[in-house]
PyMOL commands that place a pseudoatom at each C-alpha (Angstrom):
pseudoatom trace, name=CA, resn=MET, resi=1, chain=A, elem=C, hetatm=0, pos=[28.945, 8.881, -15.822]
pseudoatom trace, name=CA, resn=ALA, resi=2, chain=A, elem=C, hetatm=0, pos=[32.610, 9.612, -16.533]
pseudoatom trace, name=CA, resn=PRO, resi=3, chain=A, elem=C, hetatm=0, pos=[34.206, 7.959, -19.545]
pseudoatom trace, name=CA, resn=ILE, resi=4, chain=A, elem=C, hetatm=0, pos=[36.269, 4.918, -18.591]
pseudoatom trace, name=CA, resn=LEU, resi=5, chain=A, elem=C, hetatm=0, pos=[39.231, 3.592, -20.544]
pseudoatom trace, name=CA, resn=TRP, resi=6, chain=A, elem=C, hetatm=0, pos=[41.113, 0.481, -19.490]
pseudoatom trace, name=CA, resn=LYS, resi=7, chain=A, elem=C, hetatm=0, pos=[44.743, 0.128, -20.496]
pseudoatom trace, name=CA, resn=ASP, resi=8, chain=A, elem=C, hetatm=0, pos=[43.956, -2.337, -23.273]
pseudoatom trace, name=CA, resn=ASP, resi=9, chain=A, elem=C, hetatm=0, pos=[41.775, 0.245, -25.059]
pseudoatom trace, name=CA, resn=ASP, resi=10, chain=A, elem=C, hetatm=0, pos=[42.652, 3.369, -27.024]
pseudoatom trace, name=CA, resn=GLU, resi=11, chain=A, elem=C, hetatm=0, pos=[45.294, 5.885, -26.007]
pseudoatom trace, name=CA, resn=PRO, resi=12, chain=A, elem=C, hetatm=0, pos=[44.162, 8.538, -23.494]
pseudoatom trace, name=CA, resn=GLU, resi=13, chain=A, elem=C, hetatm=0, pos=[43.860, 12.129, -24.713]
pseudoatom trace, name=CA, resn=PRO, resi=14, chain=A, elem=C, hetatm=0, pos=[45.965, 15.023, -23.373]
pseudoatom trace, name=CA, resn=GLY, resi=15, chain=A, elem=C, hetatm=0, pos=[44.277, 16.514, -20.319]
pseudoatom trace, name=CA, resn=ASP, resi=16, chain=A, elem=C, hetatm=0, pos=[42.659, 13.220, -19.259]
pseudoatom trace, name=CA, resn=LEU, resi=17, chain=A, elem=C, hetatm=0, pos=[42.799, 12.151, -15.623]
pseudoatom trace, name=CA, resn=ILE, resi=18, chain=A, elem=C, hetatm=0, pos=[44.414, 8.742, -15.170]
pseudoatom trace, name=CA, resn=GLU, resi=19, chain=A, elem=C, hetatm=0, pos=[43.370, 6.586, -12.224]
pseudoatom trace, name=CA, resn=ILE, resi=20, chain=A, elem=C, hetatm=0, pos=[45.935, 3.895, -11.349]
pseudoatom trace, name=CA, resn=PHE, resi=21, chain=A, elem=C, hetatm=0, pos=[44.700, 1.100, -9.104]
pseudoatom trace, name=CA, resn=ARG, resi=22, chain=A, elem=C, hetatm=0, pos=[47.217, 0.349, -6.349]
pseudoatom trace, name=CA, resn=THR, resi=23, chain=A, elem=C, hetatm=0, pos=[46.738, -2.079, -3.493]
pseudoatom trace, name=CA, resn=GLY, resi=24, chain=A, elem=C, hetatm=0, pos=[44.704, -0.159, -0.931]
pseudoatom trace, name=CA, resn=TYR, resi=25, chain=A, elem=C, hetatm=0, pos=[44.491, 3.179, -2.775]
pseudoatom trace, name=CA, resn=LYS, resi=26, chain=A, elem=C, hetatm=0, pos=[44.389, 4.875, -6.175]
pseudoatom trace, name=CA, resn=HIS, resi=27, chain=A, elem=C, hetatm=0, pos=[47.180, 6.992, -7.622]
pseudoatom trace, name=CA, resn=TRP, resi=28, chain=A, elem=C, hetatm=0, pos=[46.138, 9.853, -9.913]
pseudoatom trace, name=CA, resn=ALA, resi=29, chain=A, elem=C, hetatm=0, pos=[47.986, 11.444, -12.810]
pseudoatom trace, name=CA, resn=LEU, resi=30, chain=A, elem=C, hetatm=0, pos=[47.293, 13.762, -15.734]
pseudoatom trace, name=CA, resn=TYR, resi=31, chain=A, elem=C, hetatm=0, pos=[47.964, 12.530, -19.262]
pseudoatom trace, name=CA, resn=VAL, resi=32, chain=A, elem=C, hetatm=0, pos=[49.966, 15.080, -21.278]
pseudoatom trace, name=CA, resn=GLY, resi=33, chain=A, elem=C, hetatm=0, pos=[50.497, 13.094, -24.488]
pseudoatom trace, name=CA, resn=ARG, resi=34, chain=A, elem=C, hetatm=0, pos=[52.980, 10.751, -26.181]
pseudoatom trace, name=CA, resn=GLY, resi=35, chain=A, elem=C, hetatm=0, pos=[52.661, 8.236, -23.360]
pseudoatom trace, name=CA, resn=TYR, resi=36, chain=A, elem=C, hetatm=0, pos=[53.607, 10.706, -20.605]
pseudoatom trace, name=CA, resn=ILE, resi=37, chain=A, elem=C, hetatm=0, pos=[51.826, 11.707, -17.425]
pseudoatom trace, name=CA, resn=VAL, resi=38, chain=A, elem=C, hetatm=0, pos=[52.444, 14.433, -14.868]
pseudoatom trace, name=CA, resn=HIS, resi=39, chain=A, elem=C, hetatm=0, pos=[51.831, 13.433, -11.272]
pseudoatom trace, name=CA, resn=VAL, resi=40, chain=A, elem=C, hetatm=0, pos=[52.677, 14.189, -7.648]
pseudoatom trace, name=CA, resn=ALA, resi=41, chain=A, elem=C, hetatm=0, pos=[55.106, 11.717, -6.130]
pseudoatom trace, name=CA, resn=PRO, resi=42, chain=A, elem=C, hetatm=0, pos=[56.134, 11.859, -2.471]
pseudoatom trace, name=CA, resn=PRO, resi=43, chain=A, elem=C, hetatm=0, pos=[59.930, 11.343, -2.275]
pseudoatom trace, name=CA, resn=CYS, resi=44, chain=A, elem=C, hetatm=0, pos=[59.390, 8.181, -0.229]
pseudoatom trace, name=CA, resn=GLU, resi=45, chain=A, elem=C, hetatm=0, pos=[57.653, 6.614, -3.268]
pseudoatom trace, name=CA, resn=LEU, resi=46, chain=A, elem=C, hetatm=0, pos=[60.151, 7.658, -5.944]
pseudoatom trace, name=CA, resn=ALA, resi=47, chain=A, elem=C, hetatm=0, pos=[62.355, 4.586, -5.716]
pseudoatom trace, name=CA, resn=GLN, resi=48, chain=A, elem=C, hetatm=0, pos=[59.555, 2.244, -6.825]
pseudoatom trace, name=CA, resn=PRO, resi=49, chain=A, elem=C, hetatm=0, pos=[56.819, 4.226, -8.584]
pseudoatom trace, name=CA, resn=SER, resi=50, chain=A, elem=C, hetatm=0, pos=[54.749, 1.145, -9.405]
pseudoatom trace, name=CA, resn=ALA, resi=51, chain=A, elem=C, hetatm=0, pos=[54.873, -0.298, -5.876]
pseudoatom trace, name=CA, resn=SER, resi=52, chain=A, elem=C, hetatm=0, pos=[52.048, 0.504, -3.521]
pseudoatom trace, name=CA, resn=SER, resi=53, chain=A, elem=C, hetatm=0, pos=[53.331, 2.471, -0.582]
pseudoatom trace, name=CA, resn=LEU, resi=54, chain=A, elem=C, hetatm=0, pos=[51.733, 3.643, 2.598]
pseudoatom trace, name=CA, resn=MET, resi=55, chain=A, elem=C, hetatm=0, pos=[54.832, 5.730, 3.287]
pseudoatom trace, name=CA, resn=SER, resi=56, chain=A, elem=C, hetatm=0, pos=[53.104, 8.688, 1.605]
pseudoatom trace, name=CA, resn=VAL, resi=57, chain=A, elem=C, hetatm=0, pos=[51.199, 9.092, 4.880]
pseudoatom trace, name=CA, resn=VAL, resi=58, chain=A, elem=C, hetatm=0, pos=[54.341, 10.429, 6.574]
pseudoatom trace, name=CA, resn=CYS, resi=59, chain=A, elem=C, hetatm=0, pos=[55.683, 12.554, 3.712]
pseudoatom trace, name=CA, resn=GLU, resi=60, chain=A, elem=C, hetatm=0, pos=[55.243, 16.309, 4.046]
pseudoatom trace, name=CA, resn=ASN, resi=61, chain=A, elem=C, hetatm=0, pos=[56.542, 17.224, 0.587]
pseudoatom trace, name=CA, resn=ALA, resi=62, chain=A, elem=C, hetatm=0, pos=[56.292, 15.782, -2.880]
pseudoatom trace, name=CA, resn=VAL, resi=63, chain=A, elem=C, hetatm=0, pos=[57.835, 16.305, -6.297]
pseudoatom trace, name=CA, resn=ILE, resi=64, chain=A, elem=C, hetatm=0, pos=[55.854, 16.948, -9.447]
pseudoatom trace, name=CA, resn=ARG, resi=65, chain=A, elem=C, hetatm=0, pos=[57.157, 14.515, -12.044]
pseudoatom trace, name=CA, resn=LYS, resi=66, chain=A, elem=C, hetatm=0, pos=[56.722, 13.725, -15.703]
pseudoatom trace, name=CA, resn=ASP, resi=67, chain=A, elem=C, hetatm=0, pos=[57.035, 10.003, -16.367]
pseudoatom trace, name=CA, resn=LEU, resi=68, chain=A, elem=C, hetatm=0, pos=[55.874, 7.428, -18.853]
pseudoatom trace, name=CA, resn=LEU, resi=69, chain=A, elem=C, hetatm=0, pos=[52.453, 6.115, -17.924]
pseudoatom trace, name=CA, resn=TRP, resi=70, chain=A, elem=C, hetatm=0, pos=[53.430, 2.481, -18.362]
pseudoatom trace, name=CA, resn=GLU, resi=71, chain=A, elem=C, hetatm=0, pos=[56.438, 2.910, -16.043]
pseudoatom trace, name=CA, resn=VAL, resi=72, chain=A, elem=C, hetatm=0, pos=[54.383, 4.490, -13.269]
pseudoatom trace, name=CA, resn=ALA, resi=73, chain=A, elem=C, hetatm=0, pos=[51.507, 2.027, -13.646]
pseudoatom trace, name=CA, resn=GLY, resi=74, chain=A, elem=C, hetatm=0, pos=[53.836, -0.976, -13.699]
pseudoatom trace, name=CA, resn=GLY, resi=75, chain=A, elem=C, hetatm=0, pos=[51.593, -4.028, -13.660]
pseudoatom trace, name=CA, resn=ASP, resi=76, chain=A, elem=C, hetatm=0, pos=[48.658, -2.157, -12.098]
pseudoatom trace, name=CA, resn=HIS, resi=77, chain=A, elem=C, hetatm=0, pos=[45.453, -1.508, -14.022]
pseudoatom trace, name=CA, resn=TYR, resi=78, chain=A, elem=C, hetatm=0, pos=[44.610, 2.050, -14.937]
pseudoatom trace, name=CA, resn=ARG, resi=79, chain=A, elem=C, hetatm=0, pos=[41.863, 3.932, -16.684]
pseudoatom trace, name=CA, resn=VAL, resi=80, chain=A, elem=C, hetatm=0, pos=[40.890, 7.349, -17.894]
pseudoatom trace, name=CA, resn=ASN, resi=81, chain=A, elem=C, hetatm=0, pos=[38.488, 8.741, -15.308]
pseudoatom trace, name=CA, resn=ASN, resi=82, chain=A, elem=C, hetatm=0, pos=[37.378, 12.309, -15.946]
pseudoatom trace, name=CA, resn=LYS, resi=83, chain=A, elem=C, hetatm=0, pos=[34.892, 11.777, -13.155]
pseudoatom trace, name=CA, resn=LEU, resi=84, chain=A, elem=C, hetatm=0, pos=[34.120, 15.392, -12.385]
pseudoatom trace, name=CA, resn=ASP, resi=85, chain=A, elem=C, hetatm=0, pos=[33.302, 16.468, -15.961]
pseudoatom trace, name=CA, resn=SER, resi=86, chain=A, elem=C, hetatm=0, pos=[29.597, 16.464, -15.074]
pseudoatom trace, name=CA, resn=LYS, resi=87, chain=A, elem=C, hetatm=0, pos=[30.249, 18.675, -12.022]
pseudoatom trace, name=CA, resn=TYR, resi=88, chain=A, elem=C, hetatm=0, pos=[32.874, 21.082, -13.423]
pseudoatom trace, name=CA, resn=ARG, resi=89, chain=A, elem=C, hetatm=0, pos=[33.711, 22.277, -16.907]
pseudoatom trace, name=CA, resn=PRO, resi=90, chain=A, elem=C, hetatm=0, pos=[37.243, 21.165, -17.822]
pseudoatom trace, name=CA, resn=LEU, resi=91, chain=A, elem=C, hetatm=0, pos=[39.681, 23.953, -18.607]
pseudoatom trace, name=CA, resn=PRO, resi=92, chain=A, elem=C, hetatm=0, pos=[40.972, 24.158, -22.191]
pseudoatom trace, name=CA, resn=VAL, resi=93, chain=A, elem=C, hetatm=0, pos=[43.306, 21.227, -22.922]
pseudoatom trace, name=CA, resn=ASN, resi=94, chain=A, elem=C, hetatm=0, pos=[46.234, 23.453, -23.952]
pseudoatom trace, name=CA, resn=LYS, resi=95, chain=A, elem=C, hetatm=0, pos=[45.970, 25.339, -20.634]
pseudoatom trace, name=CA, resn=ILE, resi=96, chain=A, elem=C, hetatm=0, pos=[45.772, 22.078, -18.622]
pseudoatom trace, name=CA, resn=VAL, resi=97, chain=A, elem=C, hetatm=0, pos=[48.831, 20.556, -20.318]
pseudoatom trace, name=CA, resn=ARG, resi=98, chain=A, elem=C, hetatm=0, pos=[50.847, 23.814, -20.260]
pseudoatom trace, name=CA, resn=GLU, resi=99, chain=A, elem=C, hetatm=0, pos=[50.249, 24.258, -16.516]
pseudoatom trace, name=CA, resn=ALA, resi=100, chain=A, elem=C, hetatm=0, pos=[51.089, 20.609, -15.802]
pseudoatom trace, name=CA, resn=GLU, resi=101, chain=A, elem=C, hetatm=0, pos=[54.348, 20.844, -17.776]
pseudoatom trace, name=CA, resn=ARG, resi=102, chain=A, elem=C, hetatm=0, pos=[55.237, 24.148, -16.065]
pseudoatom trace, name=CA, resn=GLN, resi=103, chain=A, elem=C, hetatm=0, pos=[55.074, 22.513, -12.650]
pseudoatom trace, name=CA, resn=VAL, resi=104, chain=A, elem=C, hetatm=0, pos=[57.333, 19.533, -13.425]
pseudoatom trace, name=CA, resn=GLY, resi=105, chain=A, elem=C, hetatm=0, pos=[60.294, 19.421, -11.054]
pseudoatom trace, name=CA, resn=ARG, resi=106, chain=A, elem=C, hetatm=0, pos=[58.710, 21.563, -8.351]
pseudoatom trace, name=CA, resn=GLU, resi=107, chain=A, elem=C, hetatm=0, pos=[58.687, 20.410, -4.759]
pseudoatom trace, name=CA, resn=VAL, resi=108, chain=A, elem=C, hetatm=0, pos=[55.276, 21.041, -3.217]
pseudoatom trace, name=CA, resn=PRO, resi=109, chain=A, elem=C, hetatm=0, pos=[53.631, 20.516, 0.173]
pseudoatom trace, name=CA, resn=TYR, resi=110, chain=A, elem=C, hetatm=0, pos=[51.987, 17.093, 0.394]
pseudoatom trace, name=CA, resn=SER, resi=111, chain=A, elem=C, hetatm=0, pos=[49.184, 15.911, 2.632]
pseudoatom trace, name=CA, resn=LEU, resi=112, chain=A, elem=C, hetatm=0, pos=[47.227, 12.722, 2.168]
pseudoatom trace, name=CA, resn=ALA, resi=113, chain=A, elem=C, hetatm=0, pos=[44.074, 14.538, 3.321]
pseudoatom trace, name=CA, resn=THR, resi=114, chain=A, elem=C, hetatm=0, pos=[44.373, 17.952, 1.646]
pseudoatom trace, name=CA, resn=ARG, resi=115, chain=A, elem=C, hetatm=0, pos=[47.138, 18.019, -0.997]
pseudoatom trace, name=CA, resn=ASN, resi=116, chain=A, elem=C, hetatm=0, pos=[47.472, 14.591, -2.578]
pseudoatom trace, name=CA, resn=CYS, resi=117, chain=A, elem=C, hetatm=0, pos=[47.851, 13.405, -6.172]
pseudoatom trace, name=CA, resn=GLU, resi=118, chain=A, elem=C, hetatm=0, pos=[44.084, 13.506, -6.795]
pseudoatom trace, name=CA, resn=HIS, resi=119, chain=A, elem=C, hetatm=0, pos=[43.827, 17.101, -5.537]
pseudoatom trace, name=CA, resn=PHE, resi=120, chain=A, elem=C, hetatm=0, pos=[46.713, 18.016, -7.853]
pseudoatom trace, name=CA, resn=VAL, resi=121, chain=A, elem=C, hetatm=0, pos=[45.225, 16.595, -11.064]
pseudoatom trace, name=CA, resn=THR, resi=122, chain=A, elem=C, hetatm=0, pos=[41.658, 17.779, -10.435]
pseudoatom trace, name=CA, resn=ASP, resi=123, chain=A, elem=C, hetatm=0, pos=[43.028, 21.278, -9.820]
pseudoatom trace, name=CA, resn=LEU, resi=124, chain=A, elem=C, hetatm=0, pos=[44.857, 21.111, -13.164]
pseudoatom trace, name=CA, resn=ARG, resi=125, chain=A, elem=C, hetatm=0, pos=[41.838, 19.842, -15.126]
pseudoatom trace, name=CA, resn=TYR, resi=126, chain=A, elem=C, hetatm=0, pos=[39.026, 21.779, -13.435]
pseudoatom trace, name=CA, resn=GLY, resi=127, chain=A, elem=C, hetatm=0, pos=[40.701, 24.564, -11.461]
pseudoatom trace, name=CA, resn=CYS, resi=128, chain=A, elem=C, hetatm=0, pos=[39.274, 22.961, -8.317]
pseudoatom trace, name=CA, resn=PRO, resi=129, chain=A, elem=C, hetatm=0, pos=[41.321, 20.615, -6.087]
pseudoatom trace, name=CA, resn=GLU, resi=130, chain=A, elem=C, hetatm=0, pos=[39.082, 17.765, -4.969]
pseudoatom trace, name=CA, resn=SER, resi=131, chain=A, elem=C, hetatm=0, pos=[39.663, 14.239, -3.733]
pseudoatom trace, name=CA, resn=GLN, resi=132, chain=A, elem=C, hetatm=0, pos=[36.696, 11.914, -3.700]
pseudoatom trace, name=CA, resn=GLN, resi=133, chain=A, elem=C, hetatm=0, pos=[39.034, 9.196, -2.408]
pseudoatom trace, name=CA, resn=VAL, resi=134, chain=A, elem=C, hetatm=0, pos=[39.651, 11.238, 0.758]
pseudoatom trace, name=CA, resn=ARG, resi=135, chain=A, elem=C, hetatm=0, pos=[35.959, 12.090, 1.122]
pseudoatom trace, name=CA, resn=GLU, resi=136, chain=A, elem=C, hetatm=0, pos=[35.040, 8.395, 0.815]
pseudoatom trace, name=CA, resn=ALA, resi=137, chain=A, elem=C, hetatm=0, pos=[37.708, 7.408, 3.350]
pseudoatom trace, name=CA, resn=VAL, resi=138, chain=A, elem=C, hetatm=0, pos=[36.493, 10.045, 5.811]
pseudoatom trace, name=CA, resn=GLY, resi=139, chain=A, elem=C, hetatm=0, pos=[32.911, 8.881, 5.294]
pseudoatom trace, name=CA, resn=ALA, resi=140, chain=A, elem=C, hetatm=0, pos=[33.937, 5.271, 5.890]
pseudoatom trace, name=CA, resn=GLY, resi=141, chain=A, elem=C, hetatm=0, pos=[35.846, 6.340, 9.005]
pseudoatom trace, name=CA, resn=VAL, resi=142, chain=A, elem=C, hetatm=0, pos=[32.844, 8.231, 10.356]
pseudoatom trace, name=CA, resn=ALA, resi=143, chain=A, elem=C, hetatm=0, pos=[30.603, 5.240, 9.646]
pseudoatom trace, name=CA, resn=ALA, resi=144, chain=A, elem=C, hetatm=0, pos=[33.051, 2.885, 11.374]
pseudoatom trace, name=CA, resn=ALA, resi=145, chain=A, elem=C, hetatm=0, pos=[33.284, 5.218, 14.375]
pseudoatom trace, name=CA, resn=ALA, resi=146, chain=A, elem=C, hetatm=0, pos=[29.472, 5.357, 14.566]
pseudoatom trace, name=CA, resn=VAL, resi=147, chain=A, elem=C, hetatm=0, pos=[29.285, 1.547, 14.554]
pseudoatom trace, name=CA, resn=ILE, resi=148, chain=A, elem=C, hetatm=0, pos=[31.949, 1.303, 17.273]
pseudoatom trace, name=CA, resn=ILE, resi=149, chain=A, elem=C, hetatm=0, pos=[30.155, 3.912, 19.398]
pseudoatom trace, name=CA, resn=GLY, resi=150, chain=A, elem=C, hetatm=0, pos=[26.876, 2.081, 18.858]
pseudoatom trace, name=CA, resn=VAL, resi=151, chain=A, elem=C, hetatm=0, pos=[28.379, -1.259, 19.902]
pseudoatom trace, name=CA, resn=LEU, resi=152, chain=A, elem=C, hetatm=0, pos=[30.002, 0.308, 22.968]
pseudoatom trace, name=CA, resn=SER, resi=153, chain=A, elem=C, hetatm=0, pos=[26.693, 1.953, 23.879]
pseudoatom trace, name=CA, resn=VAL, resi=154, chain=A, elem=C, hetatm=0, pos=[24.865, -1.378, 23.663]
pseudoatom trace, name=CA, resn=ILE, resi=155, chain=A, elem=C, hetatm=0, pos=[27.556, -3.065, 25.775]
pseudoatom trace, name=CA, resn=GLY, resi=156, chain=A, elem=C, hetatm=0, pos=[27.338, -0.240, 28.309]
pseudoatom trace, name=CA, resn=TYR, resi=157, chain=A, elem=C, hetatm=0, pos=[23.545, -0.519, 28.432]
pseudoatom trace, name=CA, resn=ILE, resi=158, chain=A, elem=C, hetatm=0, pos=[23.635, -4.307, 28.903]
pseudoatom trace, name=CA, resn=THR, resi=159, chain=A, elem=C, hetatm=0, pos=[26.299, -4.020, 31.602]
pseudoatom trace, name=CA, resn=SER, resi=160, chain=A, elem=C, hetatm=0, pos=[24.282, -1.333, 33.378]
pseudoatom trace, name=CA, resn=ARG, resi=161, chain=A, elem=C, hetatm=0, pos=[21.082, -3.434, 33.223]
pseudoatom trace, name=CA, resn=ASN, resi=162, chain=A, elem=C, hetatm=0, pos=[22.944, -6.474, 34.576]
pseudoatom trace, name=CA, resn=ARG, resi=163, chain=A, elem=C, hetatm=0, pos=[24.224, -4.401, 37.522]
pseudoatom trace, name=CA, resn=GLN, resi=164, chain=A, elem=C, hetatm=0, pos=[20.740, -3.062, 38.205]
pseudoatom trace, name=CA, resn=ASP, resi=165, chain=A, elem=C, hetatm=0, pos=[19.276, -6.598, 38.095]
pseudoatom trace, name=CA, resn=ARG, resi=166, chain=A, elem=C, hetatm=0, pos=[21.950, -7.867, 40.534]
pseudoatom trace, name=CA, resn=ASN, resi=167, chain=A, elem=C, hetatm=0, pos=[21.341, -4.959, 42.897]
pseudoatom trace, name=CA, resn=LYS, resi=168, chain=A, elem=C, hetatm=0, pos=[17.597, -5.734, 42.971]
pseudoatom trace, name=CA, resn=GLN, resi=169, chain=A, elem=C, hetatm=0, pos=[18.253, -9.292, 44.102]
for i in range(1, 169): cmd.bond("trace and resi %d" % i, "trace and resi %d" % (i + 1))
show_as sticks, trace
zoom trace
């Protein structure tokens, strides 16, 4: 299991992935040291970095920023979550931090499904962009669709049986 660090514990280490718990989603950042993180921020979220925003759904571009962790987290809980360390070998810390710092200020394509903040930080740490949050949401969506289809099928079957019973009378 990935190491977990809540904000009341020790300082994260450079190269650590930071998971910030927003209402309805998680924002991801990479800790680069001295209290700073590098993260992807859609322009529609820049005005209030600690506020949860569903506006990122409509943003097509984002800016890579370097901000203080406590400012971005605001009052939200956060933790270190290097969740893919058991799946991928992390790149050397100096390479992770150097690449993160090099990208600060760049405007990049943004997509909630394929190029979000979690993809960005996992690519920096492991060299592999991955978003378990998206995979879980897609899985939940597929499960919900299956339930809806199942319910509609049952309703259709019952309706059909009722018609057949009425026609027999």
